[in-house]
C-alpha positions as CSV (number, residue, x, y, z in Angstrom):
1,M,-5.7,-36.1,-50.5
2,S,-7.2,-34.2,-53.3
3,D,-8.8,-31.8,-50.8
4,L,-5.4,-30.5,-49.7
5,P,-4.0,-27.4,-51.4
6,D,-1.3,-28.0,-54.0
7,E,2.1,-26.5,-53.0
8,N,2.7,-25.5,-56.6
9,K,-0.2,-23.2,-56.8
10,T,0.3,-19.6,-55.8
11,R,-1.3,-18.5,-52.6
12,G,-3.8,-15.8,-52.2
13,T,-5.6,-16.3,-55.5
14,S,-9.1,-14.9,-56.0
15,S,-10.6,-18.4,-55.6
16,D,-9.0,-18.7,-52.1
17,R,-10.6,-15.4,-51.1
18,T,-14.0,-16.4,-52.1
19,M,-13.8,-19.7,-50.2
20,K,-13.3,-17.9,-46.9
21,A,-16.6,-17.2,-45.1
22,K,-17.3,-13.8,-43.8
23,E,-16.3,-13.7,-40.1
24,P,-19.3,-13.0,-37.8
25,G,-19.5,-9.6,-35.9
26,A,-19.6,-9.1,-32.2
27,K,-23.4,-9.6,-32.0
28,E,-23.3,-12.8,-34.1
29,Q,-20.4,-14.2,-32.0
30,K,-22.4,-13.5,-28.8
31,E,-25.4,-15.3,-30.2
32,I,-23.4,-18.2,-31.4
33,L,-21.6,-18.6,-28.0
34,G,-25.0,-18.3,-26.2
35,K,-26.4,-21.1,-28.3
36,V,-23.3,-23.3,-27.8
37,F,-23.1,-22.9,-24.1
38,G,-26.8,-22.5,-23.5
39,E,-26.4,-19.3,-21.5
40,E,-28.4,-16.2,-21.9
41,E,-27.3,-12.8,-20.9
42,K,-28.1,-12.4,-17.3
43,A,-27.7,-8.6,-17.0
44,P,-27.5,-6.3,-19.9
45,I,-24.3,-4.3,-20.2
46,V,-25.0,-0.6,-20.2
47,E,-22.3,1.9,-21.0
48,V,-22.6,5.0,-18.9
49,G,-21.1,8.1,-20.4
50,K,-21.7,10.6,-17.6
51,T,-19.0,11.8,-15.4
52,P,-19.8,11.9,-11.7
53,E,-20.9,15.2,-10.3
54,I,-18.5,16.8,-7.8
55,K,-20.1,18.6,-5.0
56,E,-18.7,22.1,-4.2
57,K,-18.6,21.3,-0.4
58,E,-16.4,18.3,-1.0
59,V,-14.0,20.4,-3.1
60,E,-13.9,23.1,-0.5
61,S,-13.1,20.8,2.3
62,W,-10.4,19.1,0.2
63,L,-8.8,22.4,-0.6
64,E,-8.8,23.5,3.0
65,R,-7.0,20.3,4.0
66,L,-4.6,20.8,1.1
67,E,-3.8,24.4,2.1
68,K,-3.3,23.4,5.8
69,G,-0.8,20.9,4.7
70,E,-0.3,17.5,6.3
71,E,2.8,16.0,7.7
72,V,4.4,13.9,5.0
73,T,6.8,11.2,6.1
74,L,9.0,9.5,3.6
75,P,10.0,5.9,4.1
76,G,13.4,6.5,2.6
77,P,15.4,9.1,0.8
78,V,14.2,10.2,-2.7
79,T,17.0,9.6,-5.2
80,D,17.6,10.6,-8.8
81,D,18.6,8.3,-11.7
82,Q,22.3,8.3,-10.6
83,G,21.5,7.3,-7.1
84,R,22.2,10.7,-5.4
85,A,19.8,11.7,-2.6
86,L,17.5,14.6,-3.6
87,V,15.4,14.6,-0.4
88,E,16.3,13.1,2.9
89,P,13.5,11.9,5.2
90,A,13.0,14.2,8.2
91,A,14.4,12.6,11.3
92,P,11.8,12.4,14.0
93,P,12.7,14.3,17.2
94,K,14.0,12.0,19.9
95,P,12.4,13.1,23.1
96,E,14.2,12.9,26.4
97,I,12.7,10.1,28.6
98,V,12.3,10.6,32.3
99,L,12.2,7.3,34.3
100,P,9.8,7.0,37.2
101,L,12.5,5.9,39.6
102,T,15.8,7.4,40.8
103,K,19.1,5.7,40.2
104,M,19.2,4.4,43.8
105,E,15.6,3.1,43.6
106,V,16.4,1.1,40.4
107,K,19.5,-0.5,42.1
108,S,17.6,-1.4,45.2
109,G,14.5,-2.5,43.3
110,L,16.6,-5.1,41.4
111,H,17.4,-6.7,44.7
112,H,13.8,-7.3,45.7
113,K,11.9,-10.6,45.3
114,V,10.3,-11.4,42.0
115,V,6.8,-11.2,43.4
116,D,7.3,-7.5,44.3
117,S,6.1,-4.9,41.9
118,I,9.1,-2.6,42.6
119,R,11.3,-5.4,41.1
120,W,9.3,-5.4,37.9
121,L,9.3,-1.6,37.7
122,A,13.1,-1.6,38.2
123,E,13.5,-4.3,35.5
124,W,11.4,-2.2,33.1
125,C,13.6,0.8,33.8
126,R,16.7,-1.3,33.1
127,R,15.2,-2.3,29.8
128,I,14.5,1.3,28.8
129,I,18.0,2.3,29.8
130,K,19.5,-0.4,27.5
131,M,17.2,0.6,24.6
132,T,17.6,4.4,24.7
133,K,21.3,4.8,25.6
134,G,21.7,8.3,26.8
135,R,18.4,9.9,26.0
136,L,16.9,9.5,29.5
137,K,16.9,11.0,32.9
138,F,16.3,9.4,36.2
139,A,13.5,10.8,38.3
140,A,14.4,13.7,40.6
141,K,15.0,12.9,44.2
142,K,11.7,13.1,46.1
143,A,11.5,15.7,48.9
144,E,10.3,14.2,52.1
């Protein structure tokens, strides 16, 4: 127990400082770890200080694309810190849909057998009617 420091002594005296060994530097630590773990450096670490060269052709093509402007779509509105909308996303235009059958052909097609293709085309038209709700037109009556 005589090896333990005495609590009554003041800390940080000059004798304590001389007892501390000098800490090894980065190279020495690397060598020590290599000896302990038995591993050698597999590939030397080389620091590259060069910046990559930028080709003028690449810059020109990038500038052309930038000047043309690309369509930017926002997933949601851009808001400020208070939550007010600054920029609203552009609503995509909803095109008018023209069905391949007339209204009468859809009604009669729904009465055909399941094995007939007209039945499935009429079912598909009915599904589109339910999904679009008012943005569609039936095919024009065919002139015979």
